[in-house]
C-alpha positions as CSV (number, residue, x, y, z in Angstrom):
1,M,116.3,95.4,100.6
2,S,114.8,94.2,97.3
3,W,111.1,93.8,96.6
4,E,111.4,90.1,96.4
5,G,113.3,89.7,99.6
6,G,111.3,92.2,101.6
7,D,108.0,90.8,100.5
8,R,109.0,87.2,101.1
9,E,109.6,88.0,104.7
10,R,105.8,88.8,104.8
11,G,104.8,85.6,103.1
12,W,104.5,86.5,99.4
13,T,106.6,88.1,96.8
14,R,105.5,91.2,95.0
15,R,105.0,89.2,91.8
16,E,102.6,86.8,93.7
17,W,100.7,89.8,95.0
18,V,100.3,91.3,91.6
19,R,98.9,88.0,90.3
20,F,96.5,87.7,93.2
21,G,95.3,91.3,92.9
22,M,94.8,91.0,89.1
23,A,92.8,87.8,89.7
24,V,90.4,89.3,92.3
25,G,90.1,92.5,90.3
26,T,88.9,90.5,87.3
27,I,86.7,88.1,89.1
28,G,85.1,90.7,91.4
29,T,82.6,90.1,94.2
30,I,78.9,90.1,94.4
31,G,77.7,93.7,94.9
32,S,80.7,95.4,93.5
33,L,80.1,94.6,89.9
34,G,77.8,96.4,87.5
35,A,74.9,98.5,88.7
36,L,74.0,98.6,92.4
37,S,70.7,99.2,93.9
38,G,69.8,100.0,97.5
39,R,69.8,96.2,98.2
40,Q,72.8,94.0,97.9
41,L,72.9,91.9,94.7
42,I,72.6,88.1,95.4
43,P,73.2,85.2,93.1
44,P,70.0,84.4,91.2
45,P,69.6,80.6,90.6
46,I,67.3,79.8,93.5
47,E,65.3,81.7,96.0
48,F,67.5,82.9,98.8
49,T,66.4,83.3,102.4
50,G,68.3,84.9,105.2
51,E,69.4,88.4,106.1
52,I,71.8,91.1,104.9
53,R,73.8,92.4,107.9
54,E,75.1,95.9,108.1
55,T,77.5,94.8,110.8
56,L,81.0,94.3,109.5
57,Y,82.5,90.8,109.8
58,Y,86.2,89.8,109.6
59,T,87.4,88.0,106.5
60,R,90.5,85.9,106.2
61,F,93.5,87.4,104.5
62,P,95.7,85.3,102.2
63,T,98.8,85.8,104.3
64,A,99.2,85.5,108.1
65,Q,97.6,88.5,109.8
66,W,96.5,89.3,113.4
67,W,92.8,89.1,112.5
68,N,92.7,85.8,110.5
69,D,91.6,83.8,113.6
70,K,88.6,86.2,113.9
71,A,87.3,85.4,110.4
72,G,83.5,85.2,110.4
73,Q,83.2,87.2,113.7
74,P,81.8,90.7,114.0
75,M,84.5,93.4,113.8
76,K,84.6,95.2,117.2
77,L,85.9,98.6,118.1
78,R,88.0,97.2,121.0
79,D,90.0,95.1,118.6
80,F,91.6,98.1,116.9
81,E,94.7,99.5,118.6
82,L,96.2,102.7,117.1
83,W,97.2,102.1,113.4
84,R,95.7,98.6,113.3
85,G,93.7,97.7,110.2
86,A,91.8,94.6,109.0
87,T,89.8,93.3,106.1
88,G,86.1,92.6,106.4
89,V,82.7,92.3,104.6
90,W,79.8,94.7,104.9
91,R,76.2,93.9,103.8
92,G,77.0,90.2,103.6
93,L,74.1,87.7,103.3
94,F,73.7,85.3,106.2
95,Q,71.7,82.1,106.2
96,N,71.2,80.1,109.4
97,D,73.6,82.5,111.0
98,Q,76.3,81.6,108.5
99,Y,77.9,84.0,106.0
100,V,77.3,83.2,102.4
101,P,80.7,83.5,100.6
102,G,80.9,85.9,97.7
103,T,78.2,88.2,99.0
104,G,78.6,91.7,100.4
105,F,81.1,94.6,100.0
106,P,84.8,94.0,100.8
107,V,86.0,96.7,103.3
108,L,89.1,97.8,105.0
109,V,88.8,99.0,108.6
110,I,91.6,101.3,110.0
111,R,92.2,103.1,113.3
112,V,94.1,106.3,112.6
113,A,95.5,108.8,115.0
114,R,92.9,111.3,116.4
115,D,95.3,114.1,115.3
116,L,92.9,117.0,114.9
117,D,95.6,119.2,113.4
118,N,96.0,116.8,110.5
119,L,92.6,115.3,110.0
120,S,90.3,116.7,107.4
121,A,86.9,115.8,105.8
122,P,84.1,117.6,104.0
123,A,81.2,118.7,106.3
124,D,78.4,119.1,103.8
125,V,77.7,115.4,103.0
126,E,74.3,113.6,103.3
127,L,74.7,110.4,105.2
128,P,72.4,107.8,106.7
129,E,71.0,108.9,110.1
130,G,73.3,108.1,112.9
131,F,76.4,107.5,110.7
132,D,79.4,109.6,110.1
133,L,82.4,109.5,107.7
134,W,84.4,108.1,110.5
135,Y,83.7,106.9,114.1
136,D,85.1,109.4,116.5
137,E,85.5,108.9,120.3
138,E,87.1,111.6,122.4
139,P,89.5,110.6,125.1
140,A,88.1,109.9,128.6
141,P,88.8,112.9,131.0
142,E,90.5,110.6,133.5
143,N,93.2,109.4,131.2
144,D,95.8,110.7,128.7
145,D,95.0,108.6,125.7
146,E,94.2,110.3,122.4
147,G,90.7,108.8,121.8
148,V,89.6,106.9,118.7
149,R,89.2,107.7,115.1
150,L,88.1,104.7,113.0
151,L,87.7,104.7,109.3
152,V,86.0,102.2,106.9
153,V,86.8,102.2,103.2
154,F,85.5,100.1,100.2
155,D,88.4,97.7,99.6
156,R,88.5,97.9,95.8
157,C,91.1,100.2,94.2
158,V,89.7,102.8,91.9
159,H,92.4,102.1,89.4
160,L,91.7,98.5,88.3
161,C,89.7,97.2,91.3
162,C,92.5,95.2,93.0
163,Y,92.4,94.9,96.7
164,P,94.3,97.6,98.6
165,G,96.0,96.6,101.9
166,W,96.9,98.2,105.2
167,H,100.4,97.4,106.5
168,V,100.4,93.9,104.9
169,I,103.6,94.8,103.0
170,A,106.1,97.6,103.1
171,V,105.5,100.6,100.8
172,S,108.3,101.2,98.3
173,D,107.4,104.6,96.9
174,F,107.1,107.8,98.9
175,S,106.7,110.3,96.0
176,Y,103.4,111.7,97.1
177,V,101.5,114.2,95.1
178,S,100.0,116.0,98.2
179,A,100.3,116.1,102.0
180,T,100.4,112.6,103.5
181,P,100.3,113.0,107.3
182,T,100.0,109.3,107.9
183,K,103.6,109.0,106.7
184,E,105.0,112.5,107.0
185,V,103.8,113.1,110.6
186,H,103.2,109.6,112.1
187,D,105.7,107.5,110.0
188,E,103.0,105.0,109.0
189,D,102.4,103.8,105.5
190,P,99.2,104.9,103.8
191,I,96.6,102.6,102.2
192,Y,98.6,100.9,99.5
193,C,97.5,98.8,96.5
194,I,100.4,96.4,96.0
195,C,99.3,95.5,92.5
196,H,100.1,98.8,90.8
197,G,101.2,101.1,93.6
198,S,98.2,103.4,94.2
199,Q,98.2,105.0,97.6
200,Y,95.5,106.7,99.6
201,E,95.7,109.0,102.7
202,P,93.3,107.8,105.4
203,M,93.6,111.1,107.4
204,H,92.4,113.3,104.5
205,L,88.9,112.7,103.2
206,V,87.8,114.6,100.1
207,K,84.9,114.8,97.7
208,D,85.5,113.1,94.3
209,V,83.4,112.0,91.3
210,N,82.8,108.4,90.2
211,P,83.4,108.6,86.4
212,K,81.2,105.5,85.8
213,N,78.0,107.3,86.9
214,G,78.8,110.9,87.9
215,A,78.1,110.4,91.6
216,V,79.8,112.7,94.0
217,Y,81.3,110.7,96.9
218,V,83.7,111.0,99.8
219,G,86.9,109.0,99.8
220,T,90.4,108.9,101.2
221,K,92.5,111.2,99.1
222,Y,94.8,109.6,96.5
223,V,98.4,110.6,97.0
224,H,100.1,108.4,94.5
225,G,99.0,107.0,91.2
226,P,98.1,105.3,88.9
227,A,94.8,106.0,90.7
228,T,93.6,109.6,90.0
229,R,90.8,109.9,92.6
230,G,89.9,108.9,96.2
231,L,89.0,105.5,97.6
232,P,85.4,105.6,98.7
233,V,84.6,105.5,102.5
234,V,81.8,103.6,104.1
235,P,79.8,105.7,106.7
236,V,80.2,104.1,110.1
237,K,78.9,103.8,113.6
238,V,79.4,101.5,116.6
239,E,76.5,99.6,118.2
240,G,77.2,97.4,121.2
241,G,80.9,97.5,120.4
242,N,80.3,96.2,116.9
243,I,81.3,98.2,113.8
244,V,78.4,98.9,111.5
245,G,78.3,100.3,108.0
246,G,75.6,102.6,106.5
247,M,74.7,102.9,102.9
248,P,74.9,106.4,101.5
249,D,74.3,106.6,97.7
250,P,75.2,103.1,96.4
251,R,76.6,104.7,93.3
252,W,79.7,105.5,95.4
253,Y,80.8,101.9,95.0
254,A,79.7,101.1,91.5
255,Y,82.8,101.2,89.4
256,C,84.2,97.7,89.1
257,G,83.3,95.5,86.2
């Protein structure tokens, strides 16, 4: 199946995806451009009131996806079946209980297999209290399910800051530079930036260095270029069923613009 035919079945051609990715990579979003502080950046013209929420909220995707009807609602653990993923916003500004468009960090939430033989992550990482590199839930003793392993990543490709996706289009290149258990063991496509083809393995978390500022961060390991380093994760926990992000060193995410 050709790129054009295969992509059109999912709503857009690859050419349209590239144009979209290049546009959002150039425009950017509030909080992912320039230098970041511990607080989220907010447009300056007038005094803003409201609150910045650490809870993740669904955002609408430009093609038909299972979560589009949930846009503006909190992202909940129970929504994520095995290998499900969705786009959201973290640390968005809310006024009168309404999200202010253009604020916050774009994120991608993915539930991967709790396959302890193929999962890996560094242990010596300083994180906000109560948060972990991924949310882990062991299976209940009375059933045979495999439990939950939920991952949140910053949804800006480290190559040119386009928006990577999760199973929104078929991956065309499997020439991985290192082990990729998502595909090789579970036959699921890894995180894939459709614009230029960078791929990231969500079951392997590694330490990397942000070349913009020298910050050591943790990310999903890159397994196919043109990216040359990992896609940063967002530390995560679950409160009342809602998925919540925690800020580590904000320099982890300061590489666009």
